[in-house]
C-alpha positions as CSV (number, residue, x, y, z in Angstrom):
1,X,-71.0,50.4,58.8
2,X,-69.0,51.9,61.9
3,X,-68.0,55.5,62.3
4,X,-64.4,54.2,63.3
5,X,-64.4,52.1,59.7
6,X,-65.7,55.3,57.7
7,X,-62.7,57.4,59.3
8,X,-60.1,55.0,58.5
9,X,-61.3,54.6,54.8
10,X,-61.4,58.8,54.9
11,X,-58.1,59.0,56.2
12,X,-56.5,56.1,53.4
13,X,-58.2,58.1,51.2
14,X,-56.9,61.3,51.8
15,X,-53.2,59.9,52.2
16,X,-53.4,58.2,48.5
17,X,-55.0,61.6,47.2
18,X,-51.8,63.4,49.1
19,X,-49.5,60.8,47.7
20,X,-50.6,61.2,43.9
21,X,-50.5,64.9,44.2
22,X,-46.7,64.9,45.7
23,X,-46.1,62.7,42.8
24,X,-47.2,65.0,40.3
25,X,-45.5,68.0,41.9
26,X,-42.4,66.3,41.9
27,X,-42.8,65.1,37.8
28,X,-43.7,68.8,37.2
29,X,-40.5,69.8,38.5
30,X,-38.5,67.3,37.1
31,X,-40.2,68.2,34.0
32,X,-39.3,71.8,34.5
33,X,-35.7,71.2,35.0
34,X,-35.4,69.0,32.1
35,X,-36.4,72.1,30.2
36,X,-34.2,74.8,31.8
37,X,-31.2,72.1,31.0
38,X,-32.4,71.9,27.3
39,X,-32.3,75.6,27.1
40,X,-29.2,75.9,28.6
41,X,-27.5,73.0,26.2
42,X,-29.3,75.1,22.9
43,X,-28.1,78.2,24.5
44,X,-30.2,80.7,22.0
45,X,-32.4,83.7,22.6
46,X,-35.2,81.5,21.4
47,X,-34.6,78.6,23.4
48,X,-34.9,80.7,26.7
49,X,-38.0,82.8,25.1
50,X,-39.6,79.1,24.8
51,X,-38.6,78.1,28.7
52,X,-40.0,81.1,29.9
53,X,-43.5,81.0,27.8
54,X,-43.9,77.4,29.0
55,X,-42.4,78.2,32.5
56,X,-43.5,81.5,33.4
57,X,-43.3,80.5,37.5
58,X,-40.5,78.7,37.4
59,X,-37.3,79.6,40.0
60,X,-35.3,80.1,36.8
61,X,-37.3,82.5,35.1
62,X,-35.2,85.8,36.3
63,X,-31.8,83.6,35.1
64,X,-33.4,83.0,31.6
65,X,-34.5,86.3,31.1
66,X,-30.5,87.6,31.8
67,X,-29.1,84.9,29.8
68,X,-31.8,85.7,26.9
69,X,-30.8,89.4,26.9
70,X,-27.5,88.8,27.0
71,X,-27.5,86.9,23.7
72,X,-29.8,89.5,22.1
73,X,-27.5,92.0,23.0
74,X,-24.3,90.3,22.0
75,X,-25.7,89.2,18.8
76,X,-27.0,92.6,17.9
77,X,-23.7,94.0,18.8
78,X,-21.7,91.9,16.4
79,X,-23.9,93.0,13.8
80,X,-23.4,96.3,14.2
81,X,-19.6,96.0,14.8
82,X,-19.4,93.9,11.6
83,X,-21.5,96.3,9.2
84,X,-19.3,99.8,11.4
85,X,-21.8,102.2,10.0
86,X,-23.6,104.9,11.7
87,X,-26.9,103.3,10.8
88,X,-25.9,99.7,12.7
89,X,-24.9,101.7,15.8
90,X,-28.0,103.8,15.8
91,X,-30.0,100.4,15.3
92,X,-28.0,99.1,18.0
93,X,-28.8,101.9,20.4
94,X,-32.4,102.0,19.8
95,X,-32.7,98.4,20.6
96,X,-30.4,98.3,23.5
97,X,-30.1,102.3,25.1
98,X,-28.8,100.6,27.9
99,X,-26.9,97.7,26.5
100,X,-23.6,96.2,27.6
101,X,-21.8,97.8,24.6
102,X,-23.8,101.1,24.3
103,X,-21.3,103.4,25.3
104,X,-18.9,102.1,22.9
105,X,-21.4,102.2,20.4
106,X,-21.9,105.9,21.2
107,X,-18.4,106.5,21.0
108,X,-18.1,104.5,17.6
109,X,-20.9,106.5,16.1
110,X,-19.4,110.0,17.1
111,X,-16.2,108.9,15.6
112,X,-18.1,108.3,12.3
113,X,-19.4,111.5,12.3
114,X,-16.1,112.7,12.7
115,X,-14.9,110.7,9.9
116,X,-13.0,108.2,11.5
117,X,-14.2,104.9,10.5
118,X,-11.8,103.2,13.1
119,X,-13.8,104.4,16.0
120,X,-12.7,106.7,18.7
121,X,-12.7,103.5,21.8
122,X,-8.6,103.4,21.4
123,X,-6.0,105.3,19.9
124,X,-4.8,105.3,16.6
125,X,-2.4,103.1,15.4
126,X,1.3,104.5,15.0
127,X,1.9,105.8,11.5
128,X,3.9,103.7,9.0
129,X,7.7,104.0,9.3
130,X,9.0,106.8,6.9
131,X,11.2,105.2,4.1
132,X,15.3,106.0,3.9
133,X,17.1,107.4,1.1
134,X,18.0,103.6,0.4
135,X,14.2,101.9,0.6
136,X,14.6,100.6,3.9
137,X,12.4,101.4,6.7
138,X,13.5,103.9,9.5
139,X,13.3,102.2,12.8
140,X,10.3,104.1,14.9
141,X,11.6,106.2,17.9
142,X,9.5,104.1,20.7
143,X,7.4,100.7,20.4
144,X,3.6,100.2,19.2
145,X,3.4,98.2,22.3
146,X,3.8,99.5,26.2
147,X,6.5,97.9,28.1
148,X,5.2,95.0,30.0
149,X,8.4,93.9,32.3
150,X,7.8,94.8,36.0
151,X,4.6,96.2,35.3
152,X,3.3,98.7,38.1
153,X,-0.3,98.9,40.0
154,X,-2.9,99.4,38.0
155,X,-5.0,102.5,38.4
156,X,-7.0,102.4,35.2
157,X,-9.5,99.2,34.0
158,X,-10.3,98.4,30.4
159,X,-13.0,95.9,29.7
160,X,-13.0,93.5,27.4
161,X,-15.9,91.7,27.5
162,X,-19.2,90.9,29.5
163,X,-20.6,87.5,30.0
164,X,-23.3,85.4,31.2
165,X,-21.0,83.2,33.7
166,X,-17.9,83.4,35.0
167,X,-16.5,80.6,33.5
168,X,-17.2,82.2,30.0
169,X,-15.2,85.7,30.8
170,X,-12.2,83.2,32.1
171,X,-12.1,81.3,28.7
172,X,-12.1,84.7,27.0
173,X,-9.3,85.8,28.7
174,X,-7.2,82.7,28.4
175,X,-8.0,83.1,24.4
176,X,-7.1,86.9,24.5
177,X,-3.9,86.5,26.2
178,X,-2.8,83.8,23.8
179,X,-3.2,86.1,21.0
180,X,-1.8,89.3,22.5
181,X,1.5,90.2,24.1
182,X,0.3,93.0,25.5
183,X,-2.0,90.9,28.0
184,X,1.3,88.2,28.7
185,X,1.9,89.9,32.0
186,X,-1.8,91.1,33.2
187,X,-4.1,89.7,35.5
188,X,-7.9,89.9,34.7
189,X,-10.5,91.0,37.0
190,X,-14.1,89.3,36.9
191,X,-16.6,91.8,38.3
192,X,-19.8,90.7,38.7
193,X,-21.6,93.6,40.1
194,X,-25.2,94.1,38.8
195,X,-25.4,96.2,35.5
196,X,-28.6,97.9,35.1
197,X,-30.4,95.2,36.8
198,X,-29.0,92.2,34.9
199,X,-26.1,89.8,36.5
200,X,-23.3,90.0,33.8
201,X,-19.8,89.2,34.4
202,X,-17.3,91.8,32.9
203,X,-13.9,91.0,32.1
204,X,-11.6,93.8,32.9
205,X,-7.5,94.4,33.1
206,X,-5.9,96.9,35.1
207,X,-3.2,99.5,33.4
208,X,-1.1,101.7,35.3
209,X,-2.2,104.6,33.4
210,X,-4.6,106.2,30.5
211,X,-2.0,106.5,28.2
212,X,-0.6,102.7,28.7
213,X,-4.7,101.9,28.8
214,X,-4.7,103.6,25.1
215,X,-1.9,101.5,24.1
216,X,-3.1,98.6,24.8
217,X,-6.5,99.1,23.6
218,X,-5.3,100.1,20.1
219,X,-3.1,96.9,19.9
220,X,-6.3,94.8,21.0
221,X,-9.1,96.3,18.2
222,X,-6.4,96.5,15.8
223,X,-6.2,92.8,16.3
224,X,-10.4,92.4,16.3
225,X,-10.9,92.3,20.0
226,X,-13.4,94.4,22.2
227,X,-11.6,97.0,24.5
228,X,-13.7,99.6,26.5
229,X,-11.6,102.3,27.9
230,X,-13.0,104.2,30.9
231,X,-15.2,107.5,30.4
232,X,-13.4,110.8,30.6
233,X,-14.2,112.1,33.7
């Protein structure tokens, strides 16, 4: 057999081998992408954990870890918020010392220690109007909700939540704006700057003053929504 024939066969064998390797790599990439889409559809901490275990070198690994951690943080915060006890907030802080709700958890924990079960993240609800001699309620001197017409420029921003996507933040804003008159004339801000290494989208709204922000937060928290005032400087 001539050397030329041997070289030709070796070349063909090499091409077949390279083609097989390329097909195998494409199949592996397709399978990995399919696993990622399944994790996104399920959208639970366990689903993202399984993806990471099976695909540790995936380009989606960082995104999977961020979403997993955000879901765990939100789940644990929901538990603490529902229990609304010192033990629950301590447990949350132990698990999420730098969590997205850690500052609010600290405020509520401090408030509980001071005997305020509602938490100190917003001002207290206005007092119930006193009754007149006829038994009718006297009209309050001022409205509990801030006046929203012709709102001045925003100087104070309150946080209404943190989400893994801008779409989720926008969806939450739509729901909140429909539920609370205090937000009707407001425009949201979605801040996507990294927080402690995690990429989360913070839903914020600007108010004219800290007093107005406190009033709006009070109304939202009374209605069961989250509202985080800026830290005092």
